[in-house]
C-alpha positions as CSV (number, residue, x, y, z in Angstrom):
1,X,0.0,0.0,0.0
2,X,1.2,3.4,-0.9
3,X,1.9,5.7,2.1
4,X,-0.7,8.4,2.6
5,X,0.0,11.8,1.1
6,X,0.6,13.9,4.2
7,X,-1.1,16.9,2.6
8,X,-4.2,14.9,2.0
9,X,-4.2,13.6,5.6
10,X,-3.8,17.1,6.9
11,X,-6.7,18.4,4.9
12,X,-8.9,15.5,6.0
13,X,-8.2,16.2,9.7
14,X,-9.1,19.9,9.3
15,X,-12.4,19.0,7.6
16,X,-13.4,16.5,10.2
17,X,-12.3,18.6,13.2
18,X,-9.9,15.9,14.4
19,X,-6.9,18.1,14.5
20,X,-6.0,20.7,17.0
21,X,-8.6,23.5,17.3
22,X,-8.1,27.2,18.1
23,X,-10.2,28.4,21.0
24,X,-12.0,31.7,20.4
25,X,-11.3,34.3,22.9
26,X,-14.5,35.9,24.1
27,X,-14.8,39.6,23.5
28,X,-13.9,41.8,26.4
29,X,-16.9,43.3,28.2
30,X,-16.7,47.0,28.0
31,X,-16.4,48.9,31.3
32,X,-19.5,50.9,32.1
33,X,-19.1,54.6,31.2
34,X,-18.8,56.7,34.4
35,X,-20.0,60.3,34.1
36,X,-18.1,62.4,36.7
37,X,-20.4,64.2,39.2
38,X,-20.2,67.9,38.7
39,X,-18.3,69.8,41.4
40,X,-20.5,72.0,43.6
41,X,-20.4,75.6,42.5
42,X,-18.1,77.6,44.8
43,X,-19.6,80.1,47.1
44,X,-18.8,83.6,45.8
45,X,-19.0,87.0,47.6
46,X,-18.9,90.3,45.9
47,X,-17.1,93.1,47.8
48,X,-18.2,96.6,46.6
49,X,-16.2,99.6,47.8
50,X,-17.2,102.5,45.6
51,X,-17.2,105.9,47.2
52,X,-19.0,109.1,46.0
53,X,-18.2,111.1,49.2
54,X,-15.6,110.6,51.9
55,X,-13.1,107.9,51.0
56,X,-11.5,105.8,53.8
57,X,-7.7,105.2,53.5
58,X,-8.4,101.8,54.9
59,X,-10.2,100.5,51.8
60,X,-7.2,98.6,50.2
61,X,-6.4,96.9,53.5
62,X,-10.0,96.0,54.0
63,X,-10.4,94.5,50.6
64,X,-7.2,92.5,51.0
65,X,-8.4,91.3,54.4
66,X,-11.7,90.0,53.0
67,X,-9.9,88.3,50.1
68,X,-7.7,86.5,52.7
69,X,-10.7,85.5,54.8
70,X,-12.3,84.0,51.7
71,X,-9.1,82.1,50.9
72,X,-8.9,80.8,54.5
73,X,-12.6,79.9,54.8
74,X,-13.3,78.4,51.4
75,X,-15.3,81.0,49.4
76,X,-14.3,83.1,46.5
77,X,-14.1,86.9,46.7
78,X,-14.5,89.3,43.8
79,X,-13.8,93.0,44.6
80,X,-14.9,95.9,42.5
81,X,-15.7,99.6,42.6
82,X,-17.6,99.3,39.2
83,X,-21.3,99.8,39.8
84,X,-22.0,98.1,36.4
85,X,-21.5,94.8,38.3
86,X,-25.1,95.3,39.7
87,X,-27.1,93.4,37.0
88,X,-29.4,90.5,37.5
89,X,-27.1,88.1,35.6
90,X,-24.0,89.1,37.5
91,X,-25.5,89.3,41.0
92,X,-27.0,85.8,40.5
93,X,-23.4,84.4,40.7
94,X,-23.1,85.6,44.4
95,X,-24.4,84.5,47.8
96,X,-23.7,87.9,49.4
97,X,-22.6,91.4,48.6
98,X,-20.5,93.4,51.0
99,X,-20.8,97.2,51.0
100,X,-17.3,97.9,52.3
101,X,-16.7,101.5,53.4
102,X,-19.0,102.8,50.7
103,X,-20.2,106.5,50.8
104,X,-22.7,108.6,48.9
105,X,-24.8,107.7,45.9
106,X,-23.0,104.7,44.4
107,X,-25.7,103.0,42.3
108,X,-28.1,104.4,39.6
109,X,-31.8,103.5,39.5
110,X,-31.3,100.4,37.3
111,X,-28.5,99.1,39.5
112,X,-30.6,99.7,42.6
113,X,-33.5,97.7,41.2
114,X,-31.1,94.8,40.4
115,X,-29.8,94.8,43.9
116,X,-33.3,94.8,45.3
117,X,-34.2,91.8,43.2
118,X,-31.0,90.1,44.5
119,X,-32.2,90.5,48.1
120,X,-35.8,89.4,47.2
121,X,-34.3,86.2,45.8
122,X,-32.6,85.4,49.1
123,X,-29.3,87.1,48.7
124,X,-27.2,88.4,51.6
125,X,-26.0,91.9,52.5
126,X,-23.1,92.8,54.8
127,X,-22.4,96.5,55.5
128,X,-19.2,97.7,57.0
129,X,-18.8,101.0,58.8
130,X,-19.7,103.8,56.3
131,X,-22.1,101.5,54.4
132,X,-24.6,103.4,56.6
133,X,-23.3,106.7,55.1
134,X,-24.5,105.6,51.7
135,X,-27.5,106.1,49.5
136,X,-29.5,108.5,51.7
137,X,-32.1,109.0,49.0
138,X,-32.9,105.3,48.6
139,X,-35.1,104.4,51.5
140,X,-35.2,100.7,50.8
141,X,-31.4,100.6,51.2
142,X,-31.7,102.5,54.6
143,X,-34.1,99.8,55.8
144,X,-31.8,97.0,54.5
145,X,-28.9,98.5,56.5
146,X,-31.1,99.3,59.5
147,X,-30.1,102.9,60.2
148,X,-28.4,105.8,58.5
149,X,-25.2,107.5,59.9
150,X,-25.6,110.8,61.6
151,X,-22.3,111.9,63.1
152,X,-19.2,110.7,65.0
153,X,-16.7,112.1,67.5
154,X,-12.9,111.6,66.9
155,X,-11.7,108.0,66.9
156,X,-10.9,106.8,70.4
157,X,-11.0,103.7,72.7
158,X,-14.3,102.5,74.0
159,X,-15.9,99.3,75.3
160,X,-18.3,97.2,73.2
161,X,-20.8,95.0,75.1
162,X,-21.8,91.8,73.3
163,X,-25.6,91.2,73.5
164,X,-25.8,88.0,71.4
165,X,-22.7,85.8,72.0
166,X,-24.2,83.0,69.9
167,X,-24.1,84.8,66.5
168,X,-21.1,83.9,64.2
169,X,-19.9,87.5,64.2
170,X,-19.8,87.8,68.0
171,X,-19.3,84.3,69.5
172,X,-15.5,84.6,69.6
173,X,-15.5,88.1,71.2
174,X,-15.1,88.9,74.8
175,X,-18.3,90.0,76.6
176,X,-16.8,93.4,77.1
177,X,-14.6,94.2,74.1
178,X,-12.2,97.2,74.3
179,X,-11.2,98.6,71.0
180,X,-10.4,101.9,69.2
181,X,-12.7,103.0,66.4
182,X,-14.8,105.8,65.0
183,X,-18.0,105.5,67.0
184,X,-21.0,106.3,64.8
185,X,-24.2,107.9,66.0
186,X,-27.3,107.1,63.9
187,X,-30.3,109.1,62.8
188,X,-32.5,106.6,64.4
189,X,-32.0,103.8,66.9
190,X,-32.5,100.6,65.0
191,X,-33.5,98.5,68.0
192,X,-37.0,97.1,67.5
193,X,-36.5,96.6,63.7
194,X,-33.2,94.7,63.9
195,X,-31.6,92.1,66.1
196,X,-28.9,93.9,68.1
197,X,-25.6,92.0,68.4
198,X,-23.5,94.6,70.2
199,X,-23.7,98.0,71.8
200,X,-21.0,100.6,72.5
201,X,-20.9,102.0,76.0
202,X,-21.0,105.8,75.8
203,X,-19.7,106.1,79.4
204,X,-16.3,104.7,78.1
205,X,-15.6,107.5,75.5
206,X,-16.4,111.1,74.8
207,X,-18.8,112.6,72.4
208,X,-21.4,109.8,72.0
209,X,-24.9,111.1,71.2
210,X,-27.3,108.2,71.5
211,X,-27.3,107.6,75.2
212,X,-27.5,104.4,77.2
213,X,-28.7,102.3,74.3
214,X,-26.2,102.6,71.4
215,X,-26.3,99.6,69.0
216,X,-23.1,99.2,67.0
217,X,-23.6,95.9,65.2
218,X,-26.8,94.1,64.3
219,X,-28.5,91.8,61.8
220,X,-32.0,91.1,60.5
221,X,-34.0,89.2,57.9
222,X,-35.2,91.7,55.3
223,X,-37.3,91.5,52.2
224,X,-36.4,87.9,51.5
225,X,-32.7,88.2,52.3
226,X,-30.3,88.5,55.2
227,X,-28.6,91.7,56.4
228,X,-25.7,92.2,58.8
229,X,-24.1,95.5,59.7
230,X,-21.2,96.6,61.8
231,X,-20.4,100.3,62.4
232,X,-16.8,99.4,63.3
233,X,-13.9,99.1,60.9
234,X,-12.8,102.7,60.3
235,X,-9.0,102.4,60.5
236,X,-6.5,100.4,58.6
237,X,-5.4,98.8,61.8
238,X,-8.8,97.1,62.2
239,X,-8.1,94.9,59.2
240,X,-5.0,93.4,61.0
241,X,-6.8,92.8,64.3
242,X,-7.8,89.2,64.7
243,X,-10.8,90.0,66.9
244,X,-12.2,92.4,64.4
245,X,-11.5,90.0,61.5
246,X,-13.4,87.2,63.3
247,X,-16.3,89.7,63.7
248,X,-16.2,90.5,60.0
249,X,-15.8,86.9,58.9
250,X,-18.8,85.8,61.0
251,X,-21.0,88.6,59.6
252,X,-20.1,87.6,56.0
253,X,-20.6,83.9,56.7
254,X,-24.0,84.5,58.2
255,X,-25.4,86.4,55.3
256,X,-23.8,84.1,52.7
257,X,-25.6,81.2,54.5
258,X,-22.3,79.5,55.4
259,X,-23.2,79.8,59.1
260,X,-26.6,80.3,60.7
261,X,-27.5,84.0,60.9
262,X,-30.4,86.0,62.2
């Protein structure tokens, strides 16, 4: 018998499946697609320091201090003296607006209306020192602040008594806080329409004009939003004082809804 032709044998084995077989590798199962969760929007605060009357030399230090507070406490700070920032679209980016040492008429009618809508929508307002010496012809703003500035004696030391030690702006302060500032009198006493946080003791300095009850820092819910005001913060030195900075930080956090407010 003739030997089998090896090529024929090989072909036969392939046709009958008797030879070695290759094993198909199953297709890899694709990994499920993961859509990253969007990061929460950062909290933003707008610092507004435009002046149309007296201008405090402490403004640059005050702006820098709030920017540093934001960096330390986890919120973003935008500082401007440009009133065109007061539009509905731009203000919607912020939790709170700080009127920092403003004076005089700083907003036109359209800008005022945008700011009113910002507060109606739940926005926060923090006023520092001469924020009460601002916009005398805009009665809504006067109610937002709580009182308008009237006069002040020369800067001098005095004792501030804390009335509400539980508020974020006062809880780290001593019950009787001695400091030097420019002590404002107001056209009206805001007690009764606001929650008074601290008073200044007129028996501890000269030239006070409001008597035994002299509110100096307060807060209140107003027209859908939150308002906090301190009459302190006149001098550049305030913005390097840890106690005053804790007072300022607590006020901003309360109206930005970072910490509970009024």
